[in-house]
C-alpha positions in Angstrom: -0.1 -0.3 0.4 1.1 3.2 -1.0 0.0 7.0 1.1 0.3 9.8 -1.1 0.0 13.3 -0.7 -1.9 14.5 -3.4 -2.3 18.1 -5.0 0.9 18.4 -2.7 4.4 19.7 -3.0 5.4 18.1 0.0 4.7 15.8 2.6 1.9 17.0 4.8 -0.4 19.2 3.0 -2.8 18.0 0.1 -4.9 15.3 0.7 -3.4 12.2 1.4 -5.1 8.9 -0.6 -4.2 5.2 0.0 -3.7 3.1 -3.2 -3.2 -0.3 -3.2 -2.5 -2.3 -6.5 -3.9 -5.4 -6.9 -3.7 -8.8 -9.4 -7.5 -9.4 -9.2 -10.1 -7.8 -7.0 -10.4 -8.6 -3.2 -14.5 -8.6 -1.9 -15.9 -5.8 -2.0 -16.6 -6.2 1.8 -12.8 -6.6 2.4 -12.1 -3.6 0.4 -14.5 -1.6 2.7 -13.0 -2.7 6.0 -9.2 -1.8 4.3 -10.4 1.5 3.4 -12.1 2.1 6.9 -9.0 0.9 8.5 -7.2 3.3 6.8 -9.3 6.5 7.7 -8.2 8.5 5.4 -11.3 10.4 2.7 -10.1 7.6 -0.1 -8.6 4.4 -0.4 -8.4 3.3 -4.1 -7.7 -0.2 -5.7 -6.4 -0.8 -9.3 -6.2 -4.0 -11.0 -4.4 -4.1 -14.5 -6.7 -5.0 -17.5 -4.8 -5.0 -20.5 -3.2 -1.3 -21.7 -5.7 0.1 -19.1 -6.9 -0.2 -15.6 -9.7 -0.5 -13.8 -9.5 2.1 -11.1 -12.3 2.1 -7.3 -12.7 4.4 -4.7 -13.6 3.8 -1.6 -14.0 6.3 2.0 -14.1 4.8 5.2 -18.1 4.3 4.9 -19.0 3.4 1.5 -17.8 3.6 -2.3 -17.9 6.6 -4.4 -18.7 7.6 -8.2 -15.7 9.5 -8.8 -12.4 11.0 -7.2 -10.1 13.1 -8.3 -7.3 13.5 -5.4 -7.1 9.6 -5.5 -6.7 8.9 -9.3 -3.8 11.5 -8.8 -2.0 9.4 -6.0 -3.0 6.1 -8.6 -1.6 7.6 -11.2 1.5 9.5 -9.2 2.1 6.0 -8.2 1.8 4.1 -11.4 4.7 6.7 -13.0 6.9 7.1 -10.3 6.6 3.7 -8.3 6.0 1.3 -10.6 7.8 1.9 -13.9 5.0 2.7 -15.7 6.8 4.2 -19.1 3.4 5.0 -21.6 2.9 8.9 -22.4 -0.9 8.3 -20.2 -2.9 6.3 -18.0 -6.7 5.3 -19.3 -8.3 4.4 -15.9 -11.6 3.1 -16.5 -13.8 4.2 -13.7 -17.7 4.4 -12.9 -17.0 7.7 -14.0 -16.2 6.8 -16.9 -12.6 6.5 -18.8 -10.2 9.2 -16.9 -7.0 10.3 -18.5 -3.8 11.1 -16.8 -0.5 12.2 -18.1 2.6 13.8 -16.6 3.8 17.8 -17.3 6.8 18.6 -16.4 6.2 18.7 -12.0 2.8 18.0 -12.3 0.2 15.5 -13.2 -2.8 16.3 -15.2 -6.4 14.8 -15.0 -9.2 14.8 -17.7 -12.0 14.7 -16.3 -15.9 15.0 -16.9 -17.5 18.7 -16.0 -21.0 18.4 -14.1 -23.2 20.8 -14.9 -25.4 22.6 -12.3 -28.7 22.8 -11.9 -29.9 25.8 -9.5 -31.2 24.2 -5.9 -33.6 25.9 -3.4 -32.3 25.0 -0.5 -31.4 28.8 1.4 -33.2 27.8 4.5 -30.7 24.5 4.8 -27.8 25.8 4.1 -27.9 29.1 6.3 -29.0 26.6 9.2 -26.0 24.5 8.8 -23.5 27.8 8.7 -25.3 31.0 10.0 -24.4 32.7 6.8 -27.0 33.3 4.0 -25.5 32.2 0.5 -25.3 34.3 -2.5 -26.4 30.9 -4.3 -26.6 27.2 -4.4 -26.7 24.7 -7.2 -26.6 20.8 -7.8 -24.6 17.9 -9.1 -23.3 15.3 -7.0 -23.0 17.7 -4.4 -24.2 21.1 -3.4 -22.0 23.8 -4.7 -22.7 27.1 -2.2 -21.7 30.6 -3.7 -20.6 33.2 -0.3 -20.1 36.8 -1.0 -16.7 36.4 0.0 -13.5 34.5 0.8 -13.8 35.4 4.5 -17.1 33.8 4.9 -15.5 30.5 3.3 -12.7 30.7 5.5 -14.5 31.1 8.5 -17.8 28.7 7.7 -17.9 26.1 10.8 -20.8 24.2 9.2 -23.3 22.1 11.7 -22.0 18.5 10.1 -25.2 16.8 11.6 -27.6 19.3 9.9 -25.3 18.7 6.3 -25.7 15.0 7.2 -29.5 15.1 6.7 -28.7 16.6 3.0 -29.7 14.1 0.5 -26.9 14.8 -1.8 -22.5 13.6 -1.7 -21.4 16.5 0.2 -21.8 20.6 0.7 -18.8 22.7 -1.6 -18.6 25.9 -0.2 -16.8 28.6 -2.9 -16.5 32.4 -3.3 -13.9 34.7 -5.3 -10.5 35.5 -3.8 -7.9 38.3 -4.3 -4.9 35.5 -4.6 -6.7 32.9 -6.7 -9.8 32.7 -9.5 -11.4 31.2 -6.2 -11.1 29.6 -3.2 -13.7 26.8 -2.0 -13.8 23.8 0.8 -15.8 20.5 1.4 -17.9 18.8 3.9 -19.1 15.4 3.6 -19.9 14.1 7.1 -22.7 11.4 5.9 -19.2 9.7 3.3 -17.3 9.6 6.9 -15.3 12.6 5.8 -15.9 16.3 8.2 -13.4 18.1 6.2 -11.6 17.0 3.0 -8.6 18.3 2.6 -8.3 19.1 -1.5 -11.1 17.3 -3.4 -11.1 16.9 -6.8 -14.0 15.8 -8.1 -15.5 19.0 -6.7 -13.7 21.1 -9.3 -15.1 19.3 -11.9 -18.7 20.5 -10.4 -17.2 24.6 -9.5 -15.6 25.2 -13.1 -19.2 25.5 -14.0 -19.7 27.7 -12.2 -16.6 30.2 -12.1 -16.1 29.4 -15.7 -19.9 31.4 -16.7 -19.3 33.7 -13.6 -14.9 34.7 -14.6 -15.1 34.3 -18.7 -12.3 32.4 -18.2 -11.9 28.7 -19.5 -8.3 28.5 -17.7 -8.9 29.1 -13.2 -6.2 28.4 -10.7 -8.1 27.8 -7.3 -6.9 26.8 -3.5 -9.1 24.7 -1.2 -8.4 26.5 1.8 -8.6 23.1 4.0 -5.9 23.5 7.3 -3.9 21.3 4.4 -4.6 22.9 1.7 -3.8 22.9 -2.2 -3.7 24.1 -5.1 -5.9 22.9 -8.2 -5.5 24.4 -11.6 -8.2 23.6 -13.8 -8.4 23.8 -17.6 -11.8 23.7 -19.6 -12.1 22.1 -22.9 -16.2 22.1 -23.4 -17.8 19.3 -21.8 -14.5 18.0 -20.4 -11.8 19.7 -17.8 -8.1 19.3 -17.6 -7.3 19.3 -13.4 -3.6 19.7 -12.7 -1.1 19.5 -10.0 1.2 17.7 -7.5 1.7 14.4 -5.3 4.7 12.8 -3.1 4.8 9.8 -1.5 4.4 9.8 2.5 4.6 5.8 3.1 4.9 2.6 1.4 3.4 -0.4 3.7 2.0 -3.9 3.6 -1.5 -4.9 4.5 -1.9 -8.1 6.0 -5.1 -8.9 6.5 -5.0 -12.9 6.6 
């Protein structure tokens, strides 16, 4: 097992993910138990299939359909630890085929853009955050726009209220002076009170910020306690997410 800090330039920043290469799939129950034991926001498992790799992601409580930082971590393991020699990697996932390639010190990931729908959850969000949002949208998660960066920085949500909401998580965002936008992400119903850097959230965030800023290339930061920068380039219905990663740990999982 490899533990990789994704969207990070040094250890102890970005978002840690566990990556476990397999020769064949373990049972779903066993993979979920390993993810629960790791207690990281994501544990990724992959199995080679010809020139591609089937990739699955588990939080401490359940499997998810999309994860950015654990995809980045998995590509790092293949390129940097297992000697993968081709120009790009194709991961076969519940979100379709996701390609990853190296660009200097960064890794670039090709993901589908998730369109947003306006969402009338103002009262519920205001009750959870104690602040009235500027706008709310829905896709895989709730995308909640606040007036300024300070509100995002100071947000201290009622996690029990967030657990009651139907979607996966709540991503809050605002414009920033240092970046195009900043964000934070909360998914307590998936065992993640606050995620450090949530790659999949950016596949939704770009739908809003490209329209607002009129720019297809965006640089953003997730301002969690660990934090991390994500560079986004939108091309139609796809977005390239760029970030770096570092290796923190290599170990052996013993389940016998």
